[in-house]
BAFI-3210 file (N, C-alpha, C; in Angstrom, 3 decimals, decimal comma, padded with zeros to 6 digits):
// residues 312
n [1|2|3|4|5|6|7|8|9|10|11|12|13|14|15|16|17|18|19|20|21|22|23|24|25|26|27|28|29|30|31|32|33|34|35|36|37|38|39|40|41|42|43|44|45|46|47|48|49|50|51|52|53|54|55|56|57|58|59|60|61|62|63|64|65|66|67|68|69|70|71|72|73|74|75|76|77|78|79|80|81|82|83|84|85|86|87|88|89|90|91|92|93|94|95|96|97|98|99|100|101|102|103|104|105|106|107|108|109|110|111|112|113|114|115|116|117|118|119|120|121|122|123|124|125|126|127|128|129|130|131|132|133|134|135|136|137|138|139|140|141|142|143|144|145|146|147|148|149|150|151|152|153|154|155|156|157|158|159|160|161|162|163|164|165|166|167|168|169|170|171|172|173|174|175|176|177|178|179|180|181|182|183|184|185|186|187|188|189|190|191|192|193|194|195|196|197|198|199|200|201|202|203|204|205|206|207|208|209|210|211|212|213|214|215|216|217|218|219|220|221|222|223|224|225|226|227|228|229|230|231|232|233|234|235|236|237|238|239|240|241|242|243|244|245|246|247|248|249|250|251|252|253|254|255|256|257|258|259|260|261|262|263|264|265|266|267|268|269|270|271|272|273|274|275|276|277|278|279|280|281|282|283|284|285|286|287|288|289|290|291|292|293|294|295|296|297|298|299|300|301|302|303|304|305|306|307|308|309|310|311|312]
n.u [127,842|128,907|128,779|131,481|131,242|131,382|130,075|128,391|127,289|125,496|123,391|120,643|118,784|120,215|120,885|119,102|119,570|122,303|122,217|120,512|122,031|124,200|122,908|122,071|124,231|126,376|129,762|130,815|133,202|134,150|133,032|131,951|131,600|130,317|132,609|132,988|130,990|130,627|128,545|126,136|124,938|125,960|127,186|129,889|131,225|132,560|130,495|129,868|128,496|125,231|125,565|128,320|128,485|126,902|128,243|130,715|129,809|129,226|131,658|132,881|135,329|135,710|135,731|136,375|136,717|137,147|136,617|137,151|139,394|142,068|144,786|145,544|143,221|141,667|143,224|143,115|140,430|140,282|141,903|140,367|139,299|136,652|133,519|131,305|129,948|127,685|125,505|123,867|122,401|124,881|126,163|128,195|129,394|130,452|133,542|134,575|136,564|135,904|133,312|133,844|135,450|135,059|134,393|131,828|130,664|128,813|125,924|122,964|120,640|117,775|115,377|112,899|110,657|112,309|112,546|111,608|112,120|115,015|118,019|118,721|116,620|114,323|112,181|110,889|110,237|108,464|106,204|105,625|104,824|102,430|102,279|100,889|102,144|105,286|108,539|111,087|114,104|116,521|119,401|121,938|124,852|126,044|128,012|126,274|123,697|121,846|121,097|121,450|120,787|117,848|117,349|115,646|112,370|110,301|107,146|105,622|102,863|101,692|100,094|097,291|097,729|100,278|103,500|106,771|108,621|107,333|107,116|109,811|110,621|109,141|110,181|112,906|112,892|111,781|113,816|116,000|115,166|114,759|117,318|118,753|117,516|118,266|121,047|121,188|120,173|122,065|124,356|123,663|123,751|121,463|120,286|118,236|118,640|117,314|117,174|116,533|113,500|113,352|111,567|109,745|111,581|112,427|113,835|114,931|115,590|117,812|116,496|116,015|116,655|115,316|112,881|111,230|109,348|105,881|103,477|100,604|099,052|098,870|097,038|095,105|095,714|098,330|099,640|099,217|100,594|103,170|103,692|103,538|105,486|107,868|107,964|109,317|111,588|113,227|111,212|108,337|107,361|105,810|105,097|103,781|101,900|102,732|102,149|102,505|104,777|106,437|106,565|108,363|106,897|107,032|105,455|104,226|102,298|099,234|095,926|093,548|090,939|087,484|086,639|086,732|088,369|090,074|093,393|095,769|094,392|093,203|090,629|087,352|086,090|086,938|090,346|093,053|092,602|093,550|093,001|093,548|094,873|093,019|090,539|091,323|093,565|093,887|095,842|097,678|099,817|102,401|105,325|107,164|109,972|112,807|111,231|109,219|107,663|104,088|100,622|097,933|095,911|097,179|099,073|097,443|096,377|098,490|099,183|096,939|095,060|093,306|090,323|090,418|092,938|095,822|098,274|101,642]
n.v [115,719|112,958|112,289|111,592|109,176|108,063|105,278|104,384|101,900|099,109|096,968|095,117|097,127|099,259|098,600|099,102|101,857|101,997|100,562|102,245|104,599|103,660|102,833|105,279|106,322|107,432|107,496|105,127|105,226|103,875|101,532|101,455|099,359|097,512|095,258|091,768|089,403|086,689|084,050|082,130|078,689|077,486|079,562|079,910|080,676|083,578|086,209|088,310|091,598|092,587|094,945|094,838|092,492|093,148|095,402|094,296|092,651|094,590|095,466|097,318|098,638|097,530|098,620|097,937|099,158|098,973|101,232|104,771|105,624|105,089|106,605|105,795|104,787|107,075|108,517|106,871|107,157|109,863|109,720|108,770|110,921|111,883|113,345|113,379|111,755|109,137|107,991|105,303|103,657|102,750|102,175|103,156|105,888|108,816|110,507|114,012|114,376|112,603|113,407|115,809|115,054|114,905|116,664|117,812|117,015|114,832|112,904|111,664|108,971|108,803|107,082|108,441|111,139|113,684|116,271|114,140|110,993|110,652|108,738|105,218|103,303|104,081|103,082|100,968|102,354|104,317|102,823|101,566|103,780|104,313|105,942|107,338|107,954|108,129|108,505|108,875|110,662|112,786|114,049|116,476|115,569|116,365|116,972|116,186|113,876|112,843|115,481|117,282|119,613|119,230|117,880|116,549|115,011|112,146|111,101|108,364|106,326|104,672|101,791|100,459|097,823|097,358|095,905|096,068|094,955|095,206|097,994|098,667|097,595|099,160|101,711|101,388|101,088|103,514|105,140|104,661|105,764|108,411|109,273|109,092|111,110|113,266|113,338|113,913|116,511|117,711|117,503|119,272|121,588|122,396|121,537|121,867|122,955|122,674|123,807|121,711|121,644|123,042|122,231|119,256|117,182|113,822|110,858|107,756|105,135|102,310|099,032|097,129|093,862|093,301|094,601|093,269|091,409|090,662|092,655|092,089|093,551|096,086|098,537|097,284|098,480|099,398|096,962|095,682|097,471|097,151|094,450|094,388|096,228|094,943|092,802|091,238|090,894|091,867|090,282|090,082|088,438|085,859|083,787|080,570|078,188|074,904|071,553|071,802|073,318|076,452|077,774|079,563|081,715|083,267|086,091|087,189|088,531|090,356|091,542|094,058|093,299|092,880|091,723|091,285|090,891|089,421|090,648|088,991|086,628|083,885|084,145|082,961|081,541|081,626|081,217|082,864|084,778|087,296|088,777|092,151|094,956|096,889|096,158|093,787|091,550|089,759|087,130|086,443|085,287|083,079|081,708|078,982|078,324|077,581|076,701|077,167|080,195|080,392|080,429|081,269|079,318|076,967|076,789|076,343|073,870|072,170|072,893|073,090|075,602|076,259|078,103|080,474|079,920|081,325|083,478|084,738]
n.w [070,758|072,599|076,144|078,425|080,700|084,054|085,557|088,512|090,478|091,956|092,591|091,003|090,624|089,597|087,007|084,683|084,303|083,659|081,235|079,752|079,483|078,036|075,672|074,794|073,584|074,918|076,163|078,263|080,405|082,588|085,058|088,356|091,142|094,001|095,624|094,589|096,358|098,759|097,647|095,795|095,876|098,174|099,339|098,951|096,672|095,073|094,093|091,409|091,268|089,923|088,325|087,834|086,272|084,005|083,031|082,291|080,213|078,372|077,694|079,342|081,469|084,841|088,194|091,608|094,297|097,876|099,299|099,012|100,323|099,904|098,285|095,752|094,630|094,368|092,616|090,367|089,711|088,955|086,730|084,673|083,393|083,110|082,044|083,705|086,613|087,187|089,589|091,023|093,491|094,579|097,026|098,635|100,583|099,081|098,992|099,034|097,141|095,122|094,455|093,250|091,232|088,497|085,402|085,388|087,738|090,061|089,540|090,938|090,929|092,657|094,650|095,570|096,492|097,036|099,536|101,061|102,460|102,398|102,235|103,013|102,546|100,840|099,279|100,701|103,072|102,198|101,485|103,936|105,388|104,246|102,008|099,043|096,769|095,127|093,687|091,103|091,257|089,797|091,052|091,784|093,376|096,657|099,630|101,633|102,872|100,427|099,812|097,772|094,991|092,941|089,714|087,748|087,857|088,182|088,842|090,601|091,115|094,083|094,488|096,440|097,214|096,356|096,309|097,878|096,106|093,624|093,395|093,446|090,950|089,168|089,683|089,059|086,310|085,517|086,433|084,709|082,237|083,027|083,878|081,494|080,037|081,643|081,287|078,591|078,568|080,206|078,657|076,653|078,037|079,362|081,731|084,443|087,872|091,027|094,307|097,159|099,114|102,397|104,289|105,279|105,392|105,641|106,901|105,560|107,130|107,111|106,688|109,503|110,804|113,132|112,968|111,253|112,017|112,150|113,735|115,090|116,790|115,964|113,949|111,163|108,691|109,059|109,493|107,031|105,307|106,301|105,704|102,860|102,173|102,800|101,113|098,242|099,788|102,787|103,752|105,740|108,810|110,864|113,731|113,654|115,386|114,934|115,138|117,861|118,111|117,551|114,303|111,928|109,626|106,573|105,237|102,223|100,900|101,217|102,024|102,948|105,249|106,395|108,751|112,385|115,598|118,444|118,599|116,518|116,271|114,387|112,112|111,152|108,003|104,436|103,301|105,020|107,490|109,697|112,795|113,743|115,672|115,073|112,884|110,248|108,449|105,425|104,594|101,692|100,347|101,157|102,812|103,876|106,043|104,189|102,123|099,088|097,878|098,136|097,151|099,382|099,469|098,630|100,642|102,922|102,338|102,816|105,372|107,531|109,234|112,036|112,796|115,402|116,241|117,682|116,649|116,516]
ca.u [129,014|128,521|129,492|132,313|130,551|131,716|128,846|128,635|126,091|125,763|122,358|119,794|118,107|121,075|121,183|118,430|120,200|123,536|121,843|119,941|123,122|124,971|122,110|121,950|125,430|127,439|130,925|130,962|134,653|134,427|131,937|132,359|130,608|130,803|133,411|132,285|130,688|130,303|127,172|125,941|124,083|126,574|127,803|131,340|131,775|132,414|129,524|129,940|127,208|124,557|126,202|129,620|128,274|126,411|129,316|131,665|129,203|129,262|133,056|133,258|136,220|135,034|136,581|135,639|137,418|136,372|136,222|138,056|140,356|143,405|145,122|145,626|141,868|141,244|144,008|142,573|139,152|140,570|142,586|139,386|139,017|135,234|132,717|130,318|129,714|126,281|125,487|122,561|122,481|126,259|126,379|129,288|129,405|131,549|134,251|134,523|137,495|135,190|132,185|134,364|136,502|134,745|134,209|130,483|130,185|128,153|124,460|122,428|119,257|117,266|114,013|111,877|110,379|113,092|113,391|111,017|112,814|116,454|118,668|119,009|115,488|113,176|111,059|110,169|109,700|107,303|105,053|105,314|104,140|101,151|102,321|100,186|102,958|106,717|109,062|112,524|114,663|117,930|119,910|123,387|125,305|126,967|128,564|125,213|122,992|120,726|120,694|121,787|119,692|117,151|117,311|114,435|111,516|109,197|106,308|105,104|101,797|101,811|098,770|096,949|098,298|101,575|104,566|108,070|109,235|106,671|107,500|111,227|110,745|108,607|111,102|114,191|112,692|111,629|115,116|116,846|114,677|114,944|118,737|119,151|117,052|119,080|122,368|120,995|120,046|123,345|125,258|123,252|123,841|120,103|119,749|117,943|118,921|116,467|117,462|115,461|112,766|113,861|110,518|109,345|112,687|112,200|114,923|114,558|116,620|117,980|115,607|116,686|116,002|114,470|111,575|110,536|108,277|104,559|102,859|099,164|098,364|098,753|095,889|095,260|096,371|099,766|100,125|099,218|101,688|104,413|103,872|103,816|106,750|109,003|107,841|109,647|112,804|113,598|110,015|107,767|107,127|105,170|105,265|102,549|102,064|102,576|102,463|102,917|106,003|106,335|107,275|108,408|106,258|107,201|104,230|104,653|101,172|098,077|094,962|092,727|089,685|086,480|086,332|087,447|088,506|091,244|094,595|096,557|093,524|092,753|089,182|086,723|085,897|087,950|091,661|093,717|092,368|094,072|092,538|094,602|094,447|091,787|090,325|092,004|094,221|093,816|097,153|097,453|100,978|103,197|106,506|107,781|111,432|113,386|110,286|108,952|106,454|102,878|099,355|097,408|095,143|098,142|099,665|096,496|096,211|099,573|099,256|095,644|095,087|091,937|089,828|090,677|094,377|096,468|099,637|102,432]
ca.v [114,986|112,148|112,500|110,542|108,925|107,001|104,779|103,814|101,223|097,731|095,944|095,059|098,416|100,176|098,107|099,820|103,155|101,719|100,208|103,404|105,515|103,035|102,864|106,678|106,669|107,994|106,644|104,739|104,989|102,955|101,215|101,170|098,548|096,857|094,079|090,482|088,890|085,257|083,761|080,791|077,806|077,226|080,783|079,767|081,316|085,030|086,594|089,688|092,292|092,743|095,991|094,303|091,534|093,823|096,260|093,430|092,217|095,742|095,822|098,465|098,246|097,582|098,869|097,541|099,530|098,857|102,615|105,669|106,172|104,926|107,624|105,191|104,665|108,416|108,874|106,091|107,761|111,104|109,405|108,486|112,197|111,826|114,564|113,280|110,450|108,820|107,100|104,711|102,556|102,252|101,552|103,792|107,340|109,303|111,669|115,199|114,208|111,903|114,250|116,887|114,453|114,952|118,041|118,316|116,544|113,537|112,947|110,475|108,577|108,472|106,551|109,079|112,539|114,438|115,777|113,012|109,706|110,608|107,631|103,894|102,422|104,945|102,343|100,294|103,314|104,992|101,917|101,421|104,993|104,437|106,962|106,971|108,373|108,352|108,842|108,907|111,999|112,960|115,170|116,650|115,182|117,171|116,226|115,725|112,640|113,105|116,865|118,139|120,169|118,269|118,245|116,034|114,173|111,389|110,589|107,008|106,039|103,462|101,190|100,048|096,508|097,267|095,448|096,702|094,436|095,796|099,404|098,627|097,366|100,332|102,834|101,185|101,356|104,973|105,754|104,598|106,746|109,766|109,628|109,312|112,453|114,233|113,450|114,604|117,937|118,173|117,642|120,472|122,742|122,839|120,767|122,776|122,480|123,367|123,391|121,014|122,374|122,845|121,549|117,946|116,231|112,567|109,927|106,359|104,304|100,954|098,070|096,286|092,558|093,311|095,208|092,539|090,588|091,286|092,974|092,116|094,475|097,365|098,591|096,453|099,237|099,388|095,592|095,476|098,257|096,522|093,204|094,610|096,961|094,025|091,707|089,880|090,821|090,606|089,535|090,119|087,059|085,604|082,403|079,797|076,923|073,711|070,359|072,212|074,101|077,640|077,711|080,888|081,796|084,554|086,489|087,967|089,232|090,507|092,595|094,439|092,558|093,602|091,039|091,784|089,948|089,674|090,725|087,775|085,458|083,456|084,264|081,961|081,866|081,148|081,839|083,004|086,151|087,495|090,008|093,108|095,865|097,463|095,528|092,517|091,358|088,437|086,802|085,876|084,566|082,712|080,890|078,332|078,353|076,599|076,338|078,122|080,989|079,759|081,085|080,847|078,083|075,866|076,719|075,768|072,449|071,453|073,287|073,644|076,487|076,331|079,369|080,574|079,810|082,600|083,518|085,865]
ca.w [071,245|073,758|077,400|079,007|081,962|085,006|086,156|089,834|090,953|092,370|092,467|089,815|090,486|088,852|085,657|083,597|084,057|082,914|079,866|079,073|079,140|076,962|074,448|074,357|072,820|075,735|076,382|079,667|080,473|083,693|085,960|089,734|091,821|095,212|095,321|094,624|097,696|098,787|097,250|095,268|096,677|099,472|099,822|098,919|095,489|095,005|093,071|090,931|091,360|088,633|087,528|087,421|085,189|082,804|082,527|081,584|078,947|077,469|077,440|080,169|082,565|086,132|089,362|092,815|095,538|099,113|099,557|098,299|101,258|099,342|097,288|094,418|094,095|093,953|091,424|089,251|089,351|088,218|085,475|083,612|082,734|082,749|082,124|084,777|087,230|087,455|090,751|091,306|094,459|094,599|098,327|099,368|100,670|098,257|099,534|098,186|096,021|094,056|094,054|092,395|090,403|087,071|084,935|085,668|089,032|090,204|089,544|091,584|090,726|093,990|094,545|096,405|096,173|098,006|100,631|101,786|102,348|102,153|102,916|102,474|102,226|100,529|098,704|101,782|104,035|101,616|101,592|105,361|105,850|103,568|100,965|097,815|095,632|095,301|092,374|090,881|091,094|089,474|091,837|091,781|094,701|097,444|100,759|102,521|102,551|099,514|100,060|096,649|094,192|092,082|088,303|087,106|088,698|087,596|089,922|090,428|092,071|094,890|094,649|097,800|097,502|095,699|097,189|097,712|094,892|092,460|093,324|093,066|089,508|088,460|089,853|088,387|084,888|085,396|086,685|083,524|081,273|083,557|083,867|080,100|079,696|082,378|080,670|077,311|078,877|080,738|077,498|075,918|078,921|079,667|082,851|085,556|089,224|091,986|095,682|097,845|100,146|103,749|105,047|104,786|105,375|106,357|106,604|105,329|107,743|106,609|107,326|110,488|110,934|114,305|112,709|110,200|112,575|112,082|115,019|114,820|117,688|115,270|113,033|109,968|107,617|109,346|109,273|105,574|104,735|106,746|104,943|101,436|102,036|102,944|100,154|098,697|100,617|103,454|104,089|107,092|109,263|112,157|114,162|113,656|116,105|114,096|115,932|119,194|118,093|116,696|113,021|111,316|108,319|105,903|104,533|101,066|100,310|102,083|101,673|104,082|105,388|107,190|110,009|113,557|116,692|119,285|117,755|116,353|116,212|113,063|112,032|110,298|106,601|103,505|103,370|106,323|107,924|111,044|113,435|114,126|116,721|114,531|111,598|110,022|107,162|104,826|104,037|100,361|099,834|102,318|102,540|105,025|106,036|103,285|101,078|098,027|098,079|097,612|097,448|100,680|099,340|098,609|101,976|103,864|102,043|103,470|106,780|107,935|110,393|112,512|113,350|116,834|116,490|117,964|116,123|117,028]
c.u [128,655|129,362|130,384|131,816|131,240|130,400|129,169|127,338|126,412|124,615|121,616|119,118|118,898|121,174|120,424|119,039|121,505|123,210|121,327|121,030|123,973|124,227|121,942|123,198|126,529|128,588|131,052|132,423|135,025|133,134|132,530|131,232|131,193|131,590|132,569|132,157|130,434|128,830|127,070|125,152|124,658|127,283|129,310|131,974|131,569|131,519|129,709|128,548|126,546|125,189|127,550|129,449|127,844|127,497|130,345|131,095|129,200|130,683|133,539|134,190|135,556|136,053|135,752|136,406|136,521|135,829|137,205|139,046|141,780|143,650|145,136|144,236|141,343|141,960|143,474|141,244|139,378|141,162|141,621|139,044|137,577|134,583|131,831|130,322|128,222|126,244|124,049|122,769|123,871|126,582|127,557|129,040|130,639|132,211|134,238|135,441|136,849|134,036|132,614|135,399|136,185|134,438|132,879|129,893|129,522|126,641|123,926|120,980|118,707|115,783|113,070|111,632|111,047|112,463|112,771|111,765|114,215|117,014|118,530|117,811|114,239|111,970|110,226|109,523|108,471|106,055|104,648|104,509|102,771|101,116|101,593|100,992|104,413|107,272|110,555|112,939|116,119|118,392|121,419|123,887|126,206|127,396|127,497|124,605|121,741|120,193|120,880|120,577|119,148|117,096|116,000|113,687|110,521|108,411|105,753|104,059|102,083|100,411|098,556|097,580|099,679|102,653|105,853|108,761|108,643|107,047|108,965|111,361|110,236|109,583|112,407|114,060|112,538|112,968|116,029|116,466|114,974|116,409|119,242|118,723|117,910|120,437|122,296|120,915|121,362|124,334|124,953|123,359|122,494|119,475|119,499|118,318|118,134|116,800|116,259|114,784|113,379|112,841|110,255|110,458|112,330|113,290|114,426|115,670|116,651|117,061|116,416|115,922|115,021|113,094|110,777|109,394|106,948|104,013|101,360|098,386|098,188|097,506|096,159|095,974|097,881|100,367|100,238|100,375|103,048|104,711|104,269|105,114|107,943|108,942|108,468|110,847|112,873|112,423|109,598|107,436|106,374|105,433|103,908|102,768|101,740|103,048|103,043|104,180|105,835|107,181|107,213|107,849|106,486|105,924|104,589|103,512|100,014|097,121|094,134|091,417|088,767|086,232|087,127|087,463|089,699|092,509|095,384|095,730|093,124|091,226|088,616|086,572|087,015|089,271|092,196|093,632|092,741|093,548|093,727|094,064|093,187|091,619|091,091|092,672|094,030|095,149|096,972|098,614|101,956|104,361|107,038|109,294|111,959|112,466|110,130|107,730|105,247|101,667|098,778|096,622|096,056|098,782|098,739|096,218|097,279|099,673|097,931|095,782|093,644|091,594|090,008|092,135|094,967|097,913|100,345|103,555]
c.v [114,259|112,499|111,307|110,344|107,823|106,574|104,070|103,224|099,781|096,769|096,007|096,399|099,380|099,845|098,845|101,183|102,979|101,403|101,413|104,391|104,957|103,124|104,278|107,157|107,328|106,996|106,362|104,330|104,021|102,713|100,883|100,413|097,992|095,600|092,806|089,975|087,388|085,041|082,350|079,940|077,564|078,453|080,772|080,511|082,831|085,385|088,063|090,312|092,343|093,816|095,513|093,389|092,215|094,706|095,433|092,975|093,332|096,191|097,022|097,997|098,490|097,737|098,599|097,901|099,330|100,215|103,495|106,342|106,101|105,959|107,049|105,029|106,018|108,846|108,147|106,681|109,019|110,825|109,076|109,742|112,248|113,201|114,551|111,871|110,312|107,738|106,616|103,509|101,920|101,576|102,085|105,294|107,852|110,521|112,824|115,075|113,494|112,752|115,359|116,384|114,332|116,393|118,640|117,803|115,181|113,736|111,597|110,227|108,069|108,141|107,136|110,485|113,389|115,806|114,652|111,730|109,816|109,355|106,292|103,106|103,224|104,183|101,705|101,292|104,047|104,125|101,745|102,610|105,181|105,518|106,461|107,307|108,471|108,734|108,628|110,347|111,894|114,205|115,260|116,442|116,233|116,344|115,686|114,413|112,975|114,523|117,784|118,634|119,147|118,795|117,831|115,108|113,412|110,742|109,214|106,760|104,735|102,918|100,660|098,718|096,310|096,864|096,238|096,244|095,045|097,263|099,533|098,520|098,564|101,503|102,623|101,402|102,856|105,668|105,752|105,650|108,168|110,186|109,869|110,698|113,515|114,422|114,122|116,117|118,503|118,412|118,917|121,736|123,275|122,029|121,700|122,134|123,344|122,899|122,691|121,930|122,074|122,128|120,168|116,929|115,018|111,593|108,492|105,459|102,918|100,013|097,164|094,965|092,534|093,901|094,458|091,672|091,355|091,483|093,143|092,991|095,853|097,366|097,817|097,197|099,257|098,006|095,310|096,229|097,656|095,280|093,505|095,384|096,022|092,835|092,099|089,795|092,039|089,751|089,704|088,688|087,030|084,151|081,735|078,510|075,731|072,511|070,743|073,036|075,321|077,480|079,086|080,830|083,204|084,866|087,508|088,709|089,283|091,513|092,893|093,659|093,304|092,985|091,642|090,723|090,316|089,657|089,414|086,517|085,160|083,446|083,234|082,448|081,324|081,889|081,889|084,471|086,282|088,826|090,864|094,001|096,611|096,912|094,216|092,512|089,926|088,166|086,036|085,069|084,342|081,826|080,313|078,445|077,228|076,187|077,420|078,966|080,291|080,586|080,494|079,547|076,867|075,686|075,999|074,295|071,623|071,723|073,919|074,505|076,716|077,742|079,344|080,411|081,209|082,537|084,768|086,210]
c.w [072,537|074,975|077,729|080,446|082,764|085,645|087,459|090,372|091,280|092,074|091,140|089,556|089,598|087,366|084,557|083,291|083,287|081,464|079,092|078,643|078,006|075,636|073,907|073,619|073,612|075,858|077,869|079,853|081,589|084,452|087,325|090,425|093,110|094,844|095,324|096,057|097,631|098,469|096,718|096,239|098,072|100,035|099,796|097,747|095,554|093,827|092,699|090,995|089,981|087,749|086,993|086,212|083,895|082,196|081,753|080,247|077,909|077,154|078,222|081,273|083,922|087,250|090,622|094,091|096,760|099,540|098,789|099,251|100,709|098,241|095,880|093,793|093,637|092,682|090,196|088,774|088,508|086,844|084,343|082,819|082,226|082,818|083,361|085,346|087,499|088,518|090,994|092,231|094,479|095,922|099,110|099,445|099,939|098,891|098,540|096,975|094,845|093,549|093,103|091,391|088,933|086,690|085,379|086,981|088,978|090,271|090,014|091,184|092,051|093,926|095,590|095,887|097,244|098,276|101,466|101,437|101,769|102,835|102,228|101,978|101,853|099,986|099,807|102,736|103,487|101,742|103,051|105,883|105,202|102,515|099,711|096,573|096,050|093,926|092,283|090,698|090,660|090,199|091,687|093,203|095,334|098,651|101,706|102,063|101,743|099,667|098,852|095,871|093,198|090,657|087,646|088,063|087,841|088,734|089,574|091,518|092,808|095,121|096,059|098,181|096,877|096,698|096,952|096,444|093,641|092,299|092,922|091,552|088,707|088,525|089,096|086,873|084,644|085,546|085,478|082,502|081,734|083,517|082,448|079,636|080,376|081,722|079,290|077,539|079,409|079,609|076,715|076,758|079,351|080,799|084,032|086,890|090,202|093,394|096,313|098,871|101,514|104,630|104,448|104,718|106,236|105,930|106,543|105,851|107,110|107,377|108,244|110,629|112,099|114,078|111,652|110,719|112,542|113,491|114,788|115,792|117,044|114,387|111,749|108,842|107,813|109,084|107,774|104,918|105,086|105,915|103,511|101,214|102,031|102,004|098,818|099,639|101,523|103,865|105,539|107,506|110,584|112,515|114,288|114,438|115,202|114,899|117,289|119,260|117,187|115,429|112,365|109,902|107,758|105,134|103,457|100,380|101,279|101,463|102,902|104,069|106,354|108,559|111,161|114,646|117,538|118,427|117,736|116,235|114,769|113,065|111,059|108,872|105,739|103,699|104,787|106,728|109,395|111,580|113,859|115,246|116,355|113,131|111,476|108,652|106,716|104,146|102,735|099,819|100,987|101,908|103,840|104,917|105,153|102,155|100,028|098,374|097,476|097,974|098,723|100,586|099,322|099,978|102,943|103,582|102,746|104,956|107,189|109,203|110,830|112,974|114,859|117,191|116,714|117,483|116,604|116,054]
res [m|a|l|r|i|i|f|m|g|t|p|e|f|s|v|p|t|l|n|a|l|s|q|a|g|h|t|i|v|a|a|y|s|q|p|p|r|p|g|g|r|r|g|l|e|l|q|k|s|p|v|h|q|v|a|e|s|l|g|i|p|v|f|t|p|l|n|f|k|a|e|e|d|r|t|a|f|l|a|h|e|a|d|v|a|v|v|v|a|y|g|l|l|l|p|e|a|i|l|t|g|t|r|l|g|c|y|n|g|h|a|s|l|l|p|r|w|r|g|a|a|p|i|q|r|a|i|m|a|g|d|s|e|t|g|m|m|v|m|k|m|d|k|g|l|d|t|g|p|v|a|l|t|q|r|v|a|i|g|q|d|m|t|g|g|e|l|h|d|a|l|m|q|a|g|g|t|l|m|a|e|a|m|e|r|l|e|a|g|k|l|p|l|t|p|q|e|e|d|g|v|v|y|a|a|k|i|d|k|g|e|t|r|v|d|f|s|r|p|a|s|d|v|h|n|h|i|r|a|l|a|p|f|p|g|a|w|f|e|l|p|v|a|g|k|p|e|r|i|k|v|l|g|s|r|l|a|d|a|s|g|a|p|g|t|v|l|g|g|e|g|l|t|i|a|c|g|r|g|s|v|s|l|t|r|l|q|k|a|g|g|k|p|m|d|v|s|d|f|l|r|g|t|p|v|a|a|g|t|v|i|a]
***
């Protein structure tokens, strides 16, 4: 007998899980998502979230409360009479009335190996820290921030040059498969729950715009991890002197290099290699403000950068 599920999610990351649960034959009685936001080319039109759009295409009723402070929103949630709520990157902290508002509780798909990287930005923080592995976990939610017991885990390797975007895509696909398995086991009464370890807790704070600028005084490994963690969004950046004026350049790809020099100095040779506090990085993909991403060779054809140039 299929479960009656309330699905709660907002971005593209959530969509494979919604699709996997629907394809598994469960009844998705409602989808909850963040309200439509201004978007489009001029930012004037309200844009429905990816989950909102997909849920509508599947004939699932969609609810977009700002929060669950209003009694009517809590009452509407309870009225679905769901067996379980599945939460993947919804974007709201859920009050206890919602966490306990279904027969079997709320289960979250989280993109880290808990208790490491609890919080808002586990994908980027794992890469920034130089982690070689992360994963998807299905956990039963409680009142804490990603503190509930873990049901299932799927580990995912982080390659040396893997970007945040690439890891995002790998994890979101793994998450759909893992959650479908979790709900199958839950329906059969065979889903294990293991309390999280008390040691090894690390929090993944939301990425702040103030930390996106590249700091070439740091070791090359740190610079490389910073660049790839923020690619493609929001993107790490530096300022390049162009015609005597600083121009902001977003860097979307890099690799470690062997050359060395004064931090922030463009080194000789092919491509665009920048000296760091220790070692250097070779930038492989760049984007000017208002332009399209391009390989470094195309970038340098339009914007030559001489060896010895100092960037910040």
